[in-house]
N, C-alpha and C positions, 0 to 999 in steps of 0.2 A: 842674733835676732833675725827672725824671718816673719815679717808681717803677712797675715793672711788676707786675701781678698774674696769677697762674695759678689755674685751678680744678682742685683735686686730686680724684681719683676718690672718696675716702672721704667727701667733703662730700655727695655725692649717690650713695651706694653702690648698686650693682646697675643703675645707668643704663647703657644700651649706649653705646659710644664715639661713635657718630654723633650721638646725642641730647645727650651731654655736650658735644661740640664745638659744636653749635647753641646750647645753653644758655650756654656760656662766651662765645660771641660776642655773643649777643643781650642778655646781662645786663651786658656791659661789661668782661669780662676781656681781658687781652692775650695770654695763653697758655692752653693746656690741658695737663693732666697725666693720662695714662691708665694704667690697670692692665692690662698685656698679658702679664705674667709669671704663670704658673700658681701659685696659692696653695695648692691641694690642701686647701681648706676645704669641709666638707660643706655642701651647699645654696647655696654661693656661685657665681654665674655666672662663667664664664671667657671672656675675649675674646682668644683666642689667634690673633693676626693671622698668626703664622708658620705656623700649621697650617690656616688657612682663607683661601684666595685671594680668595673672594668678599667676606668681611668686610674683608680688607686693602684691596680695591679701593673698598669703600664708605667706609672711613675716609679713604683718600687723597682721594677725591672730596669728602668733607665738609670736610676741612681746606682744600682749594682753594676750594670754594664759599663757605665762611664766612670765608675769608682770615684764619685764625688759626693761629699756629705751635704745633706740639707742643714742649713744653719737656722733660718727663721722662716716663719710664715707671717702673713699680714692679712688684714689690718683690723685688729681688735679695738674698735673705736668706742668711746664713751659719748653718747649723744642721746637726748631724751626720747627720741623716736626709735631707737634701736634696742633690741632685746639681747642683752649680753649672754643669756642662756644659749643663744644660737651658736656661740663660739665653742662650747665644750666639745661637740663632736669633731670639729676641726682640730682642736688641741689633741684629742685622743689619736687621731690619724697621724698628725705630725710626729707625735712621740713614737708611733709604730714605725715611722720612716726614719727615725734617728734624729729628728730635729731637736734643737736645744732651746730655741728662743721664739718668742712671739713679739711682734711689733704692734704698738698701739698709739692712739692719740686721743685728745680730749676736745670736744666741740661744744662745750657749754661753760659759761663763766660762773655757774652755780657751784661754788667750792664744796659745800657740804655734799651735794649730789655726786660730784665727780670723785671726791675722796672715797665715798662709800662704794661706788661702782668700780673704781680702780682696785680697791682692796679686794672686792669679790672676784674680779678677773684674775688678780695675782694668786688668790687662793685656789681658783679653778685651775690655773696653769700649773700650780705646784703639784696638784694631784697627778699630773702626767710628767713630772720632772722637768717642766719648762720654766724659763725665766720670762718675765713680762717687762718689756722695754717701752717706755712712753716717751715719744718725741714732743718737743715744744716747737710751735710755729707762731710767728708774730701776729697772725690774724685768727688764731684758734682760741681754745679755752685756756690752755696753759701756754703762755706766750714767751717766756724767757727762762734762762737757767735758774734764776732764784725761785721762780714759781714752781719749777720742776723739782728743785731741791726740797722746797716746803712740802710738796705733794709726797715725795718719797719718805721724808721724815715723818709726816703725819700718818701715813699708812703703816709704815714700819714693818714691811714684809721683806723677808730675806731673799726673795727672788724678784724684787722690783728694782728696776734700774732706769736711768735717764738715757735716752738715745739722742746723741748730738748729730744733727744734720748740718754740715758745714755751710750750706746755703741759708737755711733758716736761722742758724746761730748767728751768722754774720749780719743778717738783716735784722735780727733782734738786738743787735748791739753788743753781743757777747764777744769778749776779747780773749786772746790767748792767755793774757795775764790772769783773767778771771777764771779760766779753766784750770790754769796751773795751780792756783791757790785753793781749788776745790778738791776735796778728798777723792782720790781715784776710785774709792769703793762704789761711787754712784754710777760709773760708766762700764758698759759691757760690750758694746760695739758702736761703730760710727757710720753714718751715711756720708759718702764722699761725692762732692760735685762742686762746681764753681757757678758763678752767676754775677749779674750786675749788682751794684750796691743798692739800687732802689728804683723807683720810689717805694717807700714803705709807710708804715703807720697803722693805726687802729682803723680797720675798714668801717667800723661803726661810726667813727668820727670823720673819716676821710674816704668815702665810698669810691672816689675816683681812682684811688690807688689799688683797691682790691683786685679788679680784673687783671691788671698788669702783673701783680704778684702771683696770681693763680696761673696765668699764662706761662710765666717763667718757670714756676714750680712744676707744672705738668707737661710742658711742651718745649721749653727752650733753655734748659740748663746748659752750662758750658763745661768743656773739659778743664781740668785743673790748670791754672795759669792763664786762662783766657778771660777770667772775670776779675772781680774786686775783692774776693774773699781771702783772708789770711789763712789759707788751708794749712800751709806748712807750720805756722805758729800754733794753730789749734790742735793739729794732730800731734805735734811734738810735746804739747802741754798735757796730753792725756796718756793714760797707760798704753802698753803695747797690746791693744785689743784689735779684733778684726775690723777691716774697712770694707763695708758693703757699698759698692758703687751704685748709686741711684741717680741716673743722669739721663732723664728723658729729653730728647732733642729730635723733633720730628723732621727737621730739615736734614740733619745728619743721617737719620735712618733712611730717608729718601735717597740721599747721595750714596751711602755706603752699604745699605741693607742692614738688617738687624744684626747679623753676625759680624759684619765689618764694623758697625758702630760699637758693639760690645768689645771687640778687640781693640779698637782705637781708645775706648775709655780706659782700659787697663794699661795700654802702652803709654798713653799720655800721663796717666797718674804716676806710673813708675818713673818716667822721665822727669816729671815735675819734682818729685821728692829727691831724686838724685841731684837735680839742678840746685835745689834749695838746701842740700846737705842734711836731709832728714833720712836717717837710716830706716830702711824697711826690709 
């Protein structure tokens, strides 16, 4: 058994894709996961390969030069103010670069709406040989494992999967036992990181918790073993699928630099699994 690791964009946010590819290779990752779908966030750089032929060529060259595969692109979100047709050019380019997967999430509680849109995105991804992986977050539209299972079952697309993020899963109350009794067919890759246990809850009902949850998720995740998540239990309960390390921590980046932080993420993850007797 040899578990594969990918370096997710959010671990070293703002890093251009060529540099992310180099860092992923030189720090020991097996794959790279790029953000090439527009996020429409103020101040955030966008690396839109489908709109920039020169950037596409540079990324293609870097993947070949460093001999590291592209695993997934992000983030194909379902939200009423977003046009899902905007994703298709990014899917086409990802396929040309050898990518296999797309990451997405749902940001509405209107079930009929998001089931329809997820189905259409999965169908769009399939045209390019890509899998669509939807993650659940306790403050988003699909909030826990059971809601994610219901979504996948309802859409019934053979390229639609659930993406388990160990931070979001732990905060949503998902246990290793729950994952173990779930059919492994639902899972295709995992987001790996640690974090504090809470506070959590429905931000609609408990607005005071939402800012702290977002702060941790976007800026202050922890290396495996530093937080409260049962990472070893969750990973051992799922099939032998890739682990994409998504671990933004601005303090660590300032201390170690982006390359040092990416290296530390992988080193601490491997040491954590060895300590907990999880074969990787």
